[in-house]
Backbone as CSV, one residue per row, in Angstrom:
resi,resn,N_x,N_y,N_z,CA_x,CA_y,CA_z,C_x,C_y,C_z
1,MET,57.500,-6.470,-23.806,55.916,-6.157,-24.548,55.775,-5.913,-22.916
2,ARG,54.552,-5.496,-22.917,53.973,-4.937,-21.706,52.538,-5.525,-21.983
3,ILE,52.153,-6.344,-20.822,50.923,-7.048,-20.927,49.891,-6.291,-19.974
4,LYS,48.608,-5.684,-20.745,47.675,-5.301,-20.180,46.892,-6.390,-19.119
5,MET,46.809,-6.306,-18.145,46.063,-7.510,-16.868,44.801,-6.794,-16.128
6,TYR,44.173,-5.801,-16.708,43.315,-4.958,-15.920,42.076,-4.291,-16.763
7,MET,41.296,-4.206,-16.161,40.144,-3.556,-17.092,40.369,-1.957,-16.915
8,LYS,39.920,-1.316,-18.328,39.951,0.313,-18.150,38.951,0.606,-16.830
9,ASN,39.149,1.576,-16.123,38.387,2.256,-15.335,37.667,3.208,-15.920
10,LYS,36.177,3.340,-15.176,35.376,4.492,-15.372,34.767,5.179,-14.335
11,SER,35.121,6.375,-15.028,35.021,7.960,-14.390,34.375,9.084,-14.401
12,LYS,34.256,9.743,-14.108,33.541,11.142,-14.350,34.684,11.974,-14.335
13,ALA,36.086,11.849,-13.958,37.356,12.544,-14.189,37.664,12.488,-15.643
14,ASN,38.577,13.499,-15.805,39.214,13.323,-17.383,40.079,12.389,-16.869
15,LYS,40.596,11.423,-18.400,41.611,11.003,-18.397,42.641,11.477,-18.702
16,ILE,44.301,11.181,-18.626,45.342,11.288,-19.149,45.800,10.073,-19.888
17,THR,46.903,10.519,-20.820,47.058,9.346,-21.517,48.888,9.363,-21.555
18,ASN,49.816,8.834,-21.737,50.956,8.829,-21.770,51.949,9.988,-22.596
19,ASN,51.333,10.101,-23.449,51.495,11.202,-24.634,51.445,12.669,-23.745
20,GLU,50.720,12.687,-22.767,50.990,14.277,-22.225,51.965,14.778,-21.767
21,ASN,52.072,16.098,-21.432,52.996,17.008,-20.653,52.132,17.236,-19.307
22,ILE,52.936,16.324,-18.394,51.978,16.977,-16.839,53.089,17.704,-16.027
23,ASP,53.428,18.145,-16.816,54.135,19.578,-15.926,53.315,20.773,-15.251
24,GLU,52.129,20.866,-16.163,51.400,21.923,-15.428,50.083,21.029,-14.482
25,TYR,50.335,19.770,-13.964,49.389,19.508,-13.065,49.885,19.251,-11.502
26,ILE,48.782,19.501,-10.680,49.657,19.564,-9.779,49.133,17.848,-9.627
27,LYS,50.349,16.807,-8.996,50.326,15.222,-8.972,50.018,14.877,-7.636
28,ILE,49.418,13.615,-7.676,48.637,13.450,-6.727,48.925,11.932,-6.588
29,ASP,49.731,11.188,-5.867,50.362,9.692,-5.839,49.029,9.557,-4.514
30,ILE,48.454,8.372,-4.416,47.442,7.965,-3.566,47.559,6.564,-3.338
31,ARG,48.422,6.328,-3.727,49.184,4.788,-3.090,49.540,4.727,-1.886
32,ALA,49.867,3.786,-0.906,50.526,3.559,0.220,51.810,4.435,0.343
33,ARG,52.407,4.980,0.994,53.499,5.791,1.455,54.758,4.732,1.290
34,GLY,54.531,3.498,1.946,55.809,2.774,1.264,56.236,2.875,-0.092
35,TYR,55.273,2.502,-0.884,55.277,2.780,-2.474,55.850,4.011,-3.062
36,TYR,55.318,4.850,-2.855,55.559,6.405,-3.046,56.951,6.440,-2.727
37,LEU,57.475,6.466,-1.393,58.730,6.255,-1.218,60.215,5.582,-2.207
38,ILE,59.786,3.966,-2.570,60.299,3.836,-3.442,60.525,4.368,-4.954
39,SER,58.802,4.715,-5.341,58.987,5.834,-6.535,57.967,5.996,-6.880
40,HIS,57.991,7.401,-7.329,56.739,8.072,-7.986,57.138,8.903,-8.879
41,VAL,56.381,9.757,-9.480,55.976,10.914,-10.315,56.639,12.047,-9.560
42,LYS,57.435,12.368,-10.503,58.233,13.983,-10.125,57.257,14.784,-9.728
43,ASP,57.952,15.416,-8.510,56.985,16.781,-8.132,55.944,16.312,-7.771
44,SER,55.422,14.837,-7.373,54.498,14.737,-6.875,54.222,14.616,-5.502
45,ILE,52.951,14.898,-4.794,52.969,14.553,-3.325,52.207,13.430,-3.104
46,ASN,52.139,12.667,-1.699,51.637,11.411,-1.793,50.635,11.723,-0.270
47,ILE,49.275,11.584,-1.149,48.386,11.428,-0.058,46.866,10.596,-0.730
48,SER,46.733,9.878,0.550,45.390,8.523,0.431,44.289,9.290,1.004
49,ASP,44.043,10.497,1.236,42.895,10.694,2.010,42.099,11.707,0.746
50,LEU,40.665,11.114,0.677,39.702,12.196,-0.045,39.400,13.349,0.122
51,LYS,39.387,13.532,1.696,38.851,14.885,1.899,40.227,15.731,1.961
52,ARG,41.383,15.357,2.304,42.819,16.260,2.247,42.557,16.633,0.520
53,ILE,42.632,15.623,-0.293,42.350,16.024,-1.864,41.335,16.824,-2.147
54,SER,40.416,16.869,-1.761,39.196,17.615,-2.120,39.813,19.100,-1.471
55,PHE,40.427,19.524,-0.406,40.801,20.854,0.088,41.864,21.486,-0.989
56,ILE,43.105,20.164,-1.523,43.665,20.649,-2.669,42.901,21.296,-3.519
57,ALA,42.270,20.524,-3.901,41.139,21.015,-5.515,40.607,22.548,-5.190
58,GLU,40.048,22.210,-3.741,39.135,23.739,-3.526,40.002,24.993,-3.354
59,GLU,41.330,24.434,-3.055,42.188,25.673,-3.182,42.825,26.080,-4.587
60,ASN,43.082,25.341,-5.617,43.464,25.227,-6.438,42.509,24.645,-7.557
61,LYS,41.411,25.384,-7.521,40.467,25.454,-8.718,41.178,25.602,-10.219
62,ASP,41.862,26.884,-10.431,42.419,26.989,-11.854,43.748,26.175,-12.280
63,LYS,44.046,25.079,-11.395,45.159,24.274,-11.833,44.133,22.434,-11.898
64,LYS,45.320,22.042,-12.662,44.648,20.662,-12.796,44.882,19.874,-11.695
65,LEU,44.384,18.559,-11.298,44.963,18.072,-10.417,45.066,16.486,-10.916
66,LEU,45.920,15.778,-10.627,46.340,14.386,-11.615,46.415,13.410,-10.484
67,LEU,45.575,12.500,-10.043,45.617,11.105,-9.313,46.345,10.375,-9.760
68,TYR,46.933,9.453,-9.554,47.361,8.178,-9.797,47.957,7.376,-8.400
69,CYS,47.315,6.043,-9.561,47.648,4.676,-8.089,48.046,3.721,-8.648
70,HIS,48.027,2.932,-8.206,48.695,1.004,-8.653,48.381,0.945,-10.190
71,SER,47.338,0.673,-10.522,46.062,0.311,-11.419,44.960,1.696,-12.065
72,GLY,44.998,2.206,-11.652,44.221,3.179,-11.997,42.629,3.293,-11.277
73,ALA,42.349,2.148,-10.455,41.080,2.296,-10.021,40.594,2.959,-8.933
74,THR,41.874,3.141,-7.930,41.488,4.066,-7.057,41.178,5.442,-7.557
75,ALA,42.358,5.952,-8.377,41.950,6.879,-9.098,40.959,7.632,-9.518
76,ALA,40.499,6.066,-10.542,39.226,6.591,-10.829,38.085,7.199,-9.923
77,GLU,38.016,5.981,-9.267,37.223,6.396,-8.283,37.111,7.379,-7.393
78,PHE,38.312,8.018,-6.965,38.718,9.463,-6.378,38.062,10.574,-7.195
79,GLY,38.659,10.219,-8.418,38.260,11.183,-9.592,36.865,11.509,-9.620
80,ASP,35.832,10.194,-9.617,34.381,10.327,-9.722,34.116,11.216,-8.796
81,LYS,34.194,10.671,-7.404,33.967,11.022,-5.737,34.327,12.874,-6.091
82,LEU,35.300,13.268,-6.790,35.296,14.779,-6.615,34.508,15.533,-7.943
83,VAL,34.557,14.557,-8.819,33.570,15.638,-10.068,32.028,15.446,-9.234
84,GLU,31.716,14.594,-8.786,30.388,14.833,-8.347,30.422,15.660,-6.981
85,LEU,31.528,16.289,-6.586,31.479,17.236,-5.171,31.564,18.599,-6.391
86,GLY,31.628,18.778,-7.328,31.423,19.880,-7.769,33.121,20.332,-8.542
87,TYR,34.209,19.523,-8.441,35.467,19.782,-8.998,35.330,19.539,-10.569
88,ASN,35.783,20.647,-11.755,36.066,20.031,-12.646,37.829,20.294,-13.399
89,ASN,38.660,20.210,-12.166,39.705,20.089,-12.656,40.809,18.760,-12.295
90,ILE,39.760,17.967,-12.241,40.245,16.336,-11.807,40.511,15.552,-13.325
91,TYR,41.953,14.833,-13.102,42.400,14.321,-13.970,42.909,12.865,-13.211
92,TYR,42.874,11.623,-14.377,43.811,10.630,-13.684,44.361,9.809,-14.327
93,TYR,44.983,8.743,-14.283,46.145,8.214,-14.911,45.387,6.823,-14.712
94,ASP,44.706,6.119,-16.106,44.235,4.993,-16.087,44.880,4.183,-16.554
95,ASP,45.844,3.524,-15.952,46.804,2.380,-16.526,47.810,1.718,-15.169
96,ASN,48.416,1.262,-15.605,48.944,0.374,-14.565,50.366,1.681,-14.093
97,TYR,50.631,1.792,-12.963,51.367,2.109,-12.847,53.182,2.311,-13.105
98,PHE,53.371,1.040,-13.291,54.386,0.733,-14.588,54.360,0.945,-16.176
99,ASN,53.368,1.244,-16.270,53.223,1.374,-17.569,53.598,3.336,-17.998
100,MET,53.639,3.907,-16.886,54.052,5.383,-16.718,55.506,5.871,-17.953
101,PRO,55.639,6.721,-18.631,56.785,6.962,-18.917,57.608,6.800,-17.782
102,ASP,59.125,6.463,-18.341,60.006,6.626,-17.227,60.401,8.234,-17.107
103,SER,60.090,8.686,-17.892,60.594,10.342,-17.828,59.948,10.878,-16.687
104,TRP,58.665,10.543,-16.423,57.433,10.975,-15.254,58.232,10.308,-14.195
105,ILE,58.869,9.540,-13.828,59.209,8.328,-12.710,60.674,8.791,-11.965
106,VAL,60.311,9.061,-10.310,61.665,9.580,-9.652,61.964,7.920,-9.097
107,LYS,63.105,7.438,-9.195,63.161,6.263,-8.232,64.188,6.537,-7.017
108,ASN,63.839,6.197,-5.645,64.707,6.187,-4.935,65.315,4.853,-4.405
109,SER,66.639,5.009,-4.294,67.374,3.809,-4.084,67.386,3.668,-2.118
């Protein structure tokens, strides 16, 4: 049994759920590099700089960008700022990283 120990985050960006197919998204892990190296979402890139993420959003307006972090709080905050900058292709995972489906995760040993 998983216990949720956080509050849902509010953002102008779109939320995704565990039931969605994320293959079509550009997945951006905004956690610290060390956490990314331990495990991350398959085919994700590790960028924690909002300005660099905005460049990716600008260059890929026709694609969906998925932001995720530890709890969804930073992803929601970054998503909010990106939407305020005019990007409508921003999505975020509003849950604890460890609640993601195992099929999404790559673990490095």
